[in-house]
C-alpha positions, 0 to 999 in steps of 0.5 A: 176187183183187180185192185184187191188182188193187186193190193194183196200181191204188192202189200204196202207201197207207201214209203216210210220216209223220213222215219225210215230213209228211202232211196231216191232214183231221180238223177242227182244234181251235179257238183264239183269233184276231182279238184277245185282249181278253175281252168279255162272253158269250164264255165262254157259247159253249163247252159244256165251259167251255174259253173262259176270261177270264184277267184280261181276256184270252181264253184257250182250254183245248184240253184241254177243247175238244171241237171242236164249232165253236160258238165259230167259228160264232158268232164267226169274228172271235174264234175259228178252227181250228188246223192241224197234227198237233203238238198234244200237249204235255208239261204240262197248262198248255201246252194253254191258248192263247195259251200263257204265256211262263213255261212255255217253260223248264219245257217244255224241262226236261220234254222233256229229262227225258222224253227221258233217261227213255225213251231205252232204248226209243226204237227199239222201244216197246210200248203198253198201251192202257186205256179209262178211261171213253171213249165209243168215239171215241178207240178207233176212232182208236187202232185206225186206227194199226194199219191199212195207211194208218198202220201204226205197226209200221213205226216199231217201235211195237206194242200189247200186251195185257200191262202187263208188256211195255209201255213206254207207257201210253195212256189214253182216257176220262174217268177213272171212279172205278171205273177208278182201281184198275185204272189203278193196278194197270196202272201198278204192273205196268209195267216202268221206265222208262215214260211215260203219255199222256192221249189226248183231251179226256175223258182230259185234263179229263173232257169233257162228262161231268165233273164228275160223281159217276162220273168224275174230272176226267180221268185226271190226277187218278188217275195221273201223265201225261207227254204230253197230246194234245187232241182229241175224238177226236185223229186217228191222226196226233196220237196218233202225234205224242204217241207220238213225243214221249213216246219222245223221237223229236221235236226240237221242236213247233210253238208256237201263239199 
């Protein structure tokens, strides 16, 4: 009976997100700040090569960033943490910040096309999750979506063990070569229309373990991806944002420059 008294004491703990935005206490992804001009040594701050010199302009690839904070600790004048849960993007290029102006039109086209394709399962969506070589961190966050705090079932979002019943394919992990064939079979078994989400820095770019003899440079080398959600690992709120983005339930995403 202790759970009865605990429930009376705590009340409703389930988040109201996305109808009522909720704060995410997970540490955010680093971004360039305090100037954009590049300088010697900045790229050496990142263990995954996320900091890039683009013709004298510093850019940070959030798809490679593992959130270690080394750049922020060493150069707080040049790098800072990004707030917000809406970090998922519809193209791999849009994860590089500051974003290129010429990607805006392409992102609008991608959003419209994805929305038309996924309109059929907007109110009820089933997800097949595949681990393609993860360290397990992303799996904990995916599992958290089912607990009483996040409770994605309230939004008509369910996980299924069969790809034949799935609308979305959620992939975590660096994309090991041994998972190439299983991923292809899973995608082939799913009914159309469908969408694919790459969840986490490993799935997007291979993370710390790529390039290597055993892994691809993320799952984008193995199958087409519709939504990219960065983080190492991405929090449940960020995963939820990616799912809602993939199903066309969002009207827009915040731009970070």
